BALUM-975345 format. One record per residue (C-alpha): residue in three letters; z, y, x. Coordinates in pm, whole numbers, padded with zeros to 5 digits, always signed. Each point is the difference from the previous one (the first is absolute). Example, Ala and Ser with C-alpha at 12.3 -4.5 7.8 and 13.67 -1.06 7.14 Angstrom:
2
ALA+00780-00450+01230/SER-00066+00344+00137/
//
This chain:
564
MET+10946+10078+09684/ARG+00315-00079+00193/ASP+00088+00302+00220/LEU-00022-00090+00368/TYR+00327+00146+00127/SER+00219-00034-00311/THR+00265-00258-00083/LEU+00018-00124-00359/PHE+00355+00060-00131/TYR-00018-00077-00372/LYS-00247-00084-00277/ILE+00023-00068-00374/LYS-00228-00028-00303/PHE+00088-00034-00370/THR-00120+00112-00344/VAL+00142+00305-00178/GLU-00029+00054-00377/GLU+00113+00311-00186/THR+00173-00050-00335/ASN-00113+00341-00132/THR-00377-00037-00039/GLU-00047+00373-00063/LEU+00092+00094+00359/ASP-00220+00003+00312/LEU+00129-00287+00214/LEU-00165+00129+00322/TRP+00163+00342-00048/LYS+00334-00179-00057/ILE-00037-00177+00338/VAL-00089+00329+00174/LEU+00311+00167-00146/LEU+00221-00287+00120/ILE-00146+00038+00351/ARG+00071+00374-00024/ASP+00365-00065-00094/TRP+00035-00253+00282/MET-00146+00227+00269/THR+00173+00324-00106/ASN+00343-00166-00025/LYS-00051-00162+00338/TYR-00097+00322+00181/ASN+00260+00209-00178/ARG+00264-00231+00149/LEU-00155+00060+00342/SER-00004+00379-00060/GLU-00374+00004+00057/ARG-00270+00156-00217/ILE-00250-00178-00221/PRO-00177+00175-00293/SER+00124-00095-00349/ASP-00238+00227-00194/ILE-00146-00204-00287/HIS-00350+00149+00048/GLN-00022-00129+00359/TRP+00104-00350-00112/SER-00254+00017-00280/ALA-00263+00076+00265/LEU+00126-00299+00203/LYS-00059-00221-00307/ASN-00365+00108+00003/GLY-00060-00059+00371/GLY+00179+00294+00162/GLN+00245+00047+00287/ILE+00363+00112+00045/LYS+00165+00105+00328/GLY+00371+00024+00086/ASP+00199+00060+00318/ARG-00037-00353+00136/VAL-00213-00164-00266/VAL-00353+00015-00138/LEU-00132-00170-00315/PHE-00366-00038-00092/SER-00169-00210-00264/GLU-00332-00137-00122/TYR-00095-00012-00370/CYS-00278-00192-00173/LEU-00080+00013-00374/ILE-00207-00283-00153/GLU-00139+00060-00350/GLN-00111-00354-00089/PRO+00101-00242-00152/MET+00302+00227-00064/GLN+00109+00324+00161/SER+00210-00112+00299/SER+00168+00206+00272/PHE+00025-00159+00344/TRP+00233+00183+00242/ALA+00132-00048+00353/CYS+00236+00217+00202/LYS+00090+00005+00369/ILE+00332+00154+00115/ILE+00043+00071+00373/GLU+00352+00088+00119/THR+00118+00096+00349/PRO+00383+00001-00002/LYS+00209+00173+00267/MET+00061-00223+00305/ASP+00205+00025+00316/LYS-00203+00179+00271/ASP+00025-00302+00233/VAL-00142-00235-00265/ALA-00367-00036-00090/PRO-00088+00195-00319/ARG-00041-00235-00296/GLN-00235+00045-00293/TRP+00051-00172-00337/THR-00293-00062-00235/THR+00042-00089-00368/GLU-00308-00099-00199/ILE+00020-00023-00380/GLY-00272-00147-00220/VAL-00050+00018-00379/GLU-00262-00231-00158/PRO-00035+00004-00382/ILE-00002-00332-00188/GLU-00002+00131-00355/LYS+00119+00311-00181/ASN+00354+00088+00122/LYS+00015-00301+00237/ILE-00072+00009+00374/VAL+00038-00198+00321/PHE+00231+00197+00230/SER-00004-00072+00373/CYS+00187+00145+00296/ILE-00043-00054+00376/ILE+00232+00153+00261/SER-00074-00007+00374/TYR+00117+00189+00306/SER-00132+00074+00348/ASP+00143+00152+00318/ARG-00205+00258+00186/SER-00231-00179+00243/GLY+00015+00107+00364/PHE+00360+00126-00027/ILE+00192-00066+00321/GLY+00349-00093-00107/GLU+00193-00224-00237/SER-00110-00088-00353/ALA+00236+00026-00295/GLU+00170-00317-00121/ILE-00179-00228-00245/PRO+00102+00124-00348/ARG+00227-00225-00207/PRO-00154-00160-00310/SER+00021+00229-00304/ILE-00180+00083-00324/PRO-00125+00356-00074/ASN+00184+00188-00274/LEU-00333+00059-00177/ILE-00019-00370-00090/ARG+00353+00003-00145/ILE-00082+00320-00194/ILE-00304-00165-00161/TRP+00190-00324-00076/ASN+00290+00189-00161/ASP-00206+00245-00211/PRO+00075-00078-00369/ASP-00358+00088-00105/LEU-00160-00254+00237/ILE-00028-00380-00004/CYS-00055-00150+00348/GLU-00113-00361+00037/CYS-00150-00242+00252/GLY-00125-00302-00190/ILE+00290-00131-00212/ASP+00265+00187+00202/LYS+00139+00351+00022/PRO+00020+00098+00371/SER+00357+00047+00122/VAL+00219+00002+00312/ASP+00289-00167-00183/PRO+00039-00376+00066/ARG+00057-00234-00294/MET+00265-00275+00000/ILE-00080-00344-00146/LYS+00302-00144-00178/PRO+00066-00368-00089/GLY-00227-00096-00289/GLU-00271+00256+00089/TRP-00209-00194+00255/ARG-00240-00141-00262/SER-00094+00345-00132/PHE-00033+00129+00359/TRP-00233-00289+00091/GLU-00216+00072-00307/GLN-00035+00361+00121/VAL-00096-00123+00347/LYS-00278-00217-00148/ASN-00130+00275-00233/GLN-00366+00054+00094/GLU+00020+00370-00099/ARG+00265+00066+00267/ALA-00138+00244+00259/MET+00302+00056+00231/PRO+00152-00243+00253/TYR+00343-00141-00095/ILE+00251-00044+00286/TYR+00285-00245-00073/ILE+00319-00004+00213/SER+00180-00333-00047/PRO+00382-00028+00027/LEU+00165-00189+00284/ASN+00120-00350-00091/TYR+00341+00082+00146/PRO+00039+00378-00036/SER+00283+00192+00162/LYS+00189+00300-00135/GLU-00202+00224+00228/LYS-00344-00153-00061/ILE-00160-00160-00304/THR-00357+00071+00114/LEU-00131+00055+00354/ILE-00186+00322-00096/ASP+00136+00288-00211/PRO-00220+00007-00316/ASP+00040+00381-00037/GLN-00124+00063+00355/LEU-00296-00238-00043/ALA-00101+00161-00333/LEU+00020+00347+00159/ALA-00216-00115+00294/MET-00263-00133-00246/GLY-00015+00344-00164/GLY-00119-00132-00337/ASN-00280-00217+00146/ALA+00186-00323-00083/MET+00267-00110-00248/VAL+00317-00129+00174/TYR+00204-00273-00172/TYR+00317-00167+00128/ALA+00273-00242-00109/LYS+00370-00012+00087/ASP+00102-00319-00182/PRO-00103-00334+00165/ALA-00040-00132-00357/VAL-00333+00185-00008/THR-00119-00226+00283/ASN+00088-00306-00210/GLU-00211+00140-00287/MET-00285+00066+00242/ASN+00012-00364+00122/LEU-00039-00121-00361/ILE-00276+00243-00109/CYS-00198+00114+00304/PRO-00261-00224+00172/GLU+00114-00124+00341/GLU-00259+00194+00201/TYR+00105+00336-00153/LYS+00379-00032+00043/CYS+00224+00237+00197/TYR+00363-00079+00087/ASN+00301+00042+00234/GLY-00053+00361+00104/ALA-00379-00025+00038/ILE-00239+00266-00137/ARG-00333-00063-00169/VAL-00286+00239-00081/TYR-00181-00104-00319/TYR-00336+00178+00006/PRO-00193+00047-00330/HIS-00217-00278-00151/ILE+00192-00325+00064/ASP-00221-00309-00043/GLU+00219-00309-00040/SER-00311-00219-00037/ASN-00099+00077+00361/PRO+00218-00199+00251/LYS-00061+00261+00273/ASP+00090+00301-00218/SER+00370-00004+00098/ARG-00087+00074+00364/LYS-00111+00355-00079/HIS+00337+00080-00161/ARG+00191+00057+00325/PHE+00328-00194+00048/LEU+00242+00161+00250/SER+00282-00234+00102/ALA+00361+00106+00048/ARG-00022-00085+00371/TYR-00306+00225+00039/ILE+00177+00287-00179/GLU+00319-00040+00209/ASP-00196-00009+00325/MET-00198+00308-00105/GLY+00299+00213-00107/GLU+00015+00215-00316/ASP-00142+00324+00147/ARG-00302-00166+00161/PHE-00057-00218-00306/LEU-00009+00308-00227/GLN-00247+00171+00236/ILE-00231-00304-00006/MET+00012-00026-00380/ARG-00060+00377-00032/ARG-00307-00026+00225/ALA-00138-00306-00182/ILE+00047+00126-00359/ALA+00040+00381-00008/GLN-00219+00083+00303/ASP-00269-00270-00021/ALA-00314+00165+00142/HIS-00217-00264-00167/PHE+00025+00195-00327/TYR-00057+00341+00162/GLU-00365+00040-00098/ASP+00068-00091-00366/PHE+00175+00332-00064/PHE-00168+00304-00160/ARG-00002+00276+00263/THR-00145+00349+00041/ASP-00310-00114+00191/VAL-00076-00261-00270/CYS+00034+00264-00274/ARG-00224+00241+00192/GLU-00270-00265+00052/MET+00015-00088-00372/ARG-00047+00367-00099/GLU-00290+00046+00244/LYS-00172-00313-00124/ILE+00028+00118-00361/GLY-00135+00338+00111/ARG-00302-00165+00159/GLN-00070-00200-00314/LYS+00039+00310-00216/ARG-00242+00197+00218/LEU-00253-00281-00026/GLU+00026+00003-00381/GLU-00040+00379-00004/LEU-00315-00029+00212/LYS-00144-00256-00238/GLN+00078+00217-00303/GLN-00141+00307+00173/HIS-00315-00191+00085/SER-00041-00110-00363/GLN+00054+00353-00135/GLU-00240+00162+00246/LEU-00259-00266-00071/ALA+00022+00070-00373/ILE-00054+00376+00057/LYS-00291-00057+00237/GLU-00169-00228-00253/LYS-00031+00298-00235/GLU-00104+00260+00257/LEU-00218-00176+00252/SER-00311-00205-00014/LYS+00013-00375+00036/GLU-00108+00021+00365/LYS+00260+00258+00099/GLU+00260-00180-00206/SER-00073-00322+00190/ILE+00032+00169+00341/GLU+00332+00166-00075/SER+00134-00317-00160/ARG-00073-00195+00320/ALA+00162+00274+00209/LEU+00318-00006-00209/ALA+00006-00380+00006/LEU-00029+00010+00379/ALA+00295+00242+00021/VAL+00209-00226-00221/GLU-00095-00302+00210/GLU+00095+00179+00324/GLU+00335+00108-00144/LYS+00059-00353-00125/LYS-00071-00138+00349/ARG+00239+00254+00153/LEU+00276-00095-00242/GLU-00064-00370+00060/THR+00022+00064+00376/GLU+00343+00164-00048/ASP+00117-00300-00205/LEU-00127-00233+00275/ALA+00192+00199+00262/ASP+00318-00034-00209/TYR-00059-00376-00025/TYR-00033-00045+00378/ALA+00311+00213+00056/GLU+00196-00234-00230/GLU-00143-00306+00181/ASN+00106+00147+00336/GLN+00354+00059-00131/ALA+00017-00359-00132/LEU-00087-00131+00348/ARG+00271+00219+00155/GLU+00255-00131-00250/GLU-00104-00359+00074/ASN+00047+00067+00373/TYR+00348+00141-00071/ASN+00093-00310-00206/LEU-00121-00231+00280/ARG+00222+00184+00250/THR+00294-00035-00236/GLU-00067-00373-00042/ASN-00017-00043+00379/GLU+00341+00168+00037/SER+00146-00240-00257/TYR-00132-00296+00202/ILE+00170+00136+00313/THR+00328+00028-00192/LEU-00040-00355-00130/ALA-00050-00131+00355/LYS+00329+00157+00107/GLU+00177-00152-00302/ASN-00130-00347+00097/THR+00128+00049+00357/ASP+00348+00081-00130/LEU+00008-00277-00261/ARG+00179-00251+00225/LYS+00272+00257+00060/VAL+00028+00046-00380/CYS+00048-00378-00037/ASP+00282-00007+00257/ASN+00170+00306-00155/ARG+00006-00170-00339/LEU+00197-00288+00160/SER+00277+00238+00105/THR+00116+00030-00362/LYS+00330-00189-00036/ASP+00030-00032-00378/TYR-00289-00239-00068/PRO+00060-00364-00115/LYS+00065-00251+00278/THR-00092-00345-00140/PRO-00366-00118-00009/GLN+00014-00033-00380/ASP+00136+00353-00049/ILE-00252+00143+00246/VAL-00287-00163-00190/GLN+00136+00138-00330/TYR+00020+00350+00151/PHE-00362-00007+00124/GLU-00118-00134-00338/ALA+00164+00299-00171/THR-00077+00274+00252/PHE-00345-00099+00135/ALA-00133-00176-00310/ASP-00339+00168+00033/MET-00044-00118+00362/ILE+00167-00345+00045/ALA+00089-00303-00215/PHE+00172-00339+00055/SER-00123-00325-00155/ASP+00235-00264-00141/ASP-00064-00211+00314/ALA+00120+00290+00216/LYS+00319+00040-00203/ASP+00073-00375+00020/SER-00054+00004+00378/LEU+00279+00258+00043/LYS+00252-00287-00016/SER-00110-00100+00350/CYS-00047+00355+00130/THR+00211+00086+00308/ILE-00198+00310+00106/SER+00237+00292+00068/PRO+00020+00271-00270/ASP-00124+00264+00248/ASP-00311-00204+00078/LEU-00060-00065-00370/TRP+00029+00375-00077/LYS-00239+00093+00280/THR-00255-00270-00083/PHE-00005+00053-00380/PHE-00025+00378+00040/ALA-00286-00032+00252/LEU-00182-00249-00227/ALA+00045+00223-00308/THR-00121+00318+00167/ILE-00223-00080+00300/MET-00145-00346-00072/ASN-00053+00076-00371/GLU-00201+00312+00092/LEU-00199-00198+00263/TYR-00090-00267-00256/ILE-00130+00274-00236/ASN-00174+00239+00241/GLY+00010-00163+00347/THR-00300-00116+00203/GLY-00035-00218+00308/ASP+00303-00198+00125/ILE+00268+00119-00243/TYR+00263-00230+00155/ARG-00040+00163+00342/GLU+00009+00343-00170/PHE+00319-00109-00182/GLN+00168-00093+00331/HIS-00112+00331+00152/LYS+00157+00201-00282/SER+00316-00204-00069/GLY+00073-00189+00323/ILE+00011-00331-00196/HIS-00230-00285+00107/ALA-00184-00158-00296/LYS-00245-00293+00017/ARG-00312-00027-00211/GLY+00052-00377-00064/GLU+00059-00348+00141/GLY-00189-00187+00272/THR-00329-00189-00035/GLU+00159-00348-00020/THR+00238+00112-00275/ARG-00286+00145-00203/LYS-00185-00335+00014/ASP+00290-00167-00184/SER-00037+00080-00373/LYS+00347-00135-00075/LEU+00161+00237+00248/MET-00208+00295-00124/ARG+00122-00044-00359/GLN+00347+00118+00105/TYR-00155+00338+00102/GLU-00071+00090-00361/THR+00227+00158-00260/GLU-00038+00109-00360/TYR+00069+00354-00120/HIS-00075+00118-00355/GLY-00243-00288-00050/GLU-00192+00080+00323/ILE-00010-00242+00297/ILE+00079+00202+00312/ASP-00094-00110+00354/ILE+00319+00048+00211/GLU-00131-00141+00329/ALA+00073+00334+00171/HIS+00356+00001+00137/ILE+00266+00152+00224/THR+00211-00247+00201/TYR+00350+00003+00151/PRO-00021-00288+00254/LYS+00361+00008+00118/ILE+00138-00076-00347/LYS-00308-00196-00119/GLN-00061+00233-00295/SER-00318+00161-00134/ILE-00124+00240-00269/HIS-00335-00082-00163/PHE-00195+00256-00201/GLY-00334+00079-00161/PHE-00162+00259-00229/SER-00048+00001-00379/LYS-00338+00149-00087/LYS+00096-00016-00366/ASP+00316+00216+00038/ASN-00118+00183+00315/LYS+00321-00062+00196/LEU+00139-00216+00284/VAL+00167-00328-00109/VAL+00267-00184+00207/GLY-00028-00374-00066/TRP+00255-00147+00243/CYS+00308+00123+00188/GLY+00194-00279+00167/LYS-00028-00292+00240/HIS-00336-00070+00172/LYS-00269-00170-00208/ASP-00154-00313+00149/ASN-00315+00037+00206/TYR-00205-00242+00212/THR+00240+00023+00296/THR+00326-00044-00195/GLN-00152-00284-00203/LYS-00081-00184+00325/VAL+00361+00045+00110/HIS+00127-00140-00330/
//
């Protein structure tokens, strides 16, 4: 159960296998915890017992107390189908704080679940809480870090640590030219269990910056919960363009999170592998971006209940105890019945047999009642977790509303860049390269650029708004999306032509364009009356993106035809 007043700081789970099968792997883990805690408190000049007998007692469900720390554990031994030791430990620490700051308590929970002989699932959850009701300031939010215990386990020469096909690490890995194909095969591997985060290089890197985010800092923030990859050479992007499907690409400083189990056969699969654009990262700033990624990957509360904790271990042991007692009662009943059959008459034997059976039945009902109480307690916790998730989802919708309000400002800020191409042809080429997953231009649109006199600033603003706002409205919008587009971008777009124009089939044929073998309706348009120019566009359901079909002088309609 998620503790009410605590803040989740870090979590991790991976398998640990011991190379020496003659040793006790659980005892090895306990000794590593002992080394970690004693070294830590010796540096602080504070006392914590190091006596091996006390730590042996902790392994079997005991308790250890120090100056500002207490450790207690739960132990459960299962005999069948093989002898397996389940173990969980809770460490509560209260470090020294300034007297004007609320006292802070740190809780570390460690779980050990056996898979097979000398192989376990190791889990660790760290949270902290400030004393409730304290009148005064709270300590600063701790910076992202990884506990030394995790590094000690990873670096132990007798242990093999894995998560799926990967060895957990806080060291980022660089992709060199020629290595993208092997990286992409790893990404698609169905046995991969960890998210992969790829940091793409800038198309035009400077001496100071090749990527927008420092790979070392991002890997440290992930704390071993994700593998961080990055590239420095733009040649890697060229390889990606040749090998990687369009909907999974990442380029020009953007960052992409490839979650496990990619399904290329599902057109909507790419949406769950989050694409974070360079503009989004720059607007966010490195520190805030690292905090958000830390919260999403290394502090994700969604996985909190999947960890093996002390209360789970205790409930497992109590349940086994109840089952064992029930078996003992059955055996006792059978033994006593056999003795009574020899000593008592059939009538007396029958009476006592019924009495013993009644006792067994009553005990069975009591045990079943306890199991039922446990079930309803779990159901109640599930409902609380669902309520927490709904609140979290509501907060994300509030954030999204604010982002939509600021989107017009984002469009205008993008126009302030001075180094973008200035001719209509170059602008179209730039948007085809940079926003290829959002906007496309048919051959008719490219031919119409010869007559295009729309200013470069207006072209930038319109294409960017179409690629970001209108494309999203076509996919997810409801109601009058053209009015919503004007509200968000400040650009007036019309749904189509007038009634008289629509009656003329010859005129309506010019409001169609072909893109990748698909006939696109481009009746929707944005006009520039003073220069008699217009931009016509539609939406490709096949490629799931906005298509510009015309960008030049006005097309004929019923009114202009009458004038002619």
